C-alpha positions in Angstrom: 99.2 184.4 138.7 101.8 182.0 140.2 99.9 179.1 138.8 100.6 180.5 135.1 104.2 181.0 135.6 104.7 177.3 136.8 102.6 176.2 133.9 105.0 178.1 131.3 107.9 176.8 132.9 106.9 173.1 132.7 106.0 173.3 129.3 108.9 175.6 128.5 110.9 172.7 128.1 111.5 168.6 128.0 113.0 166.7 130.5 116.5 165.3 130.6 115.1 161.6 130.2 112.6 162.5 127.5 115.2 164.1 125.2 117.6 160.7 126.0 114.7 158.5 125.1 114.0 160.6 121.8 117.8 160.9 120.8 118.3 156.8 121.3 114.8 156.5 119.2 116.5 158.6 116.7 119.9 157.0 116.7 118.4 153.4 116.3 119.2 152.5 119.8 115.5 151.7 120.7 116.3 148.0 118.6 117.9 145.2 120.0 122.0 146.5 119.8 123.8 143.5 120.9 125.0 142.6 123.9 126.6 146.0 125.5 123.5 148.4 124.2 122.4 148.8 127.8 125.5 149.6 129.9 124.6 153.3 129.6 121.3 152.5 131.8 123.8 151.0 134.2 125.5 154.4 135.0 124.1 156.8 137.4 121.8 159.7 135.5 121.2 162.1 138.2 124.1 164.8 139.2 123.6 163.5 142.9 124.5 159.9 141.6 127.3 160.8 139.4 129.0 163.0 142.5 128.2 159.8 145.3 129.9 157.7 142.4 132.9 159.7 141.9 133.2 160.2 145.5 133.0 156.3 146.1 135.4 155.5 143.5 137.8 158.1 144.4 137.9 157.0 148.2 138.7 153.4 147.1 141.4 154.5 144.9 142.9 157.1 147.5 142.4 154.1 150.3 144.4 151.5 147.8 147.3 153.6 146.9 148.2 154.6 150.3 148.2 151.4 151.9 151.8 149.7 150.4 151.0 146.1 151.1 147.7 146.7 149.2 149.2 148.7 146.1 151.9 145.8 145.9 149.4 142.9 145.9 147.7 145.2 143.1 150.5 145.6 141.1 152.0 142.5 141.1 148.5 140.6 140.4 148.1 143.4 137.5 151.6 142.0 136.1 150.2 138.5 136.2 147.1 139.2 134.6 149.4 141.1 131.4 152.1 138.4 131.7 149.5 136.1 131.1 147.7 138.0 128.1 150.8 138.3 126.2 151.2 134.5 126.7 147.8 134.3 125.5 148.6 136.4 122.7 152.0 134.7 121.5 150.3 131.5 121.3 147.5 132.8 119.0 150.2 134.4 117.2 152.0 130.9 116.6 148.5 129.5 116.0 147.9 131.7 113.1 151.3 130.7 111.8 150.8 127.4 111.6 147.4 127.7 109.7 148.9 129.9 107.3 151.6 127.5 106.7 148.8 124.7 106.2 147.1 126.5 103.9 150.1 127.3 101.9 151.0 123.8 101.9 147.6 122.7 100.7 148.1 125.8 97.9 151.1 124.2 96.9 149.9 120.9 96.7 146.8 121.8 94.9 148.6 123.5 92.0 
């Protein structure tokens, strides 16, 4: 009797991985979707793995935020990175303006 109940439970539903594979094929992710297509496989799938990853990230965050020197270095580094990024964006805007001016000059000269 117990064997029949186990067989019924086993046949009752699809496993999570089977459902994910079916959804991936249905959504067209089975094909080559580019560089970022496989990132979902890098993340943990099971609840235990997700809990352990969250515990690890939470502990690391608490440690970094509790240490004043490390927090200061982290914020200084983030500000330097932001300033560098904004400088690069400004440079790209200047180059775009130069290209637009060249195109306008060519159009006016060609007419």
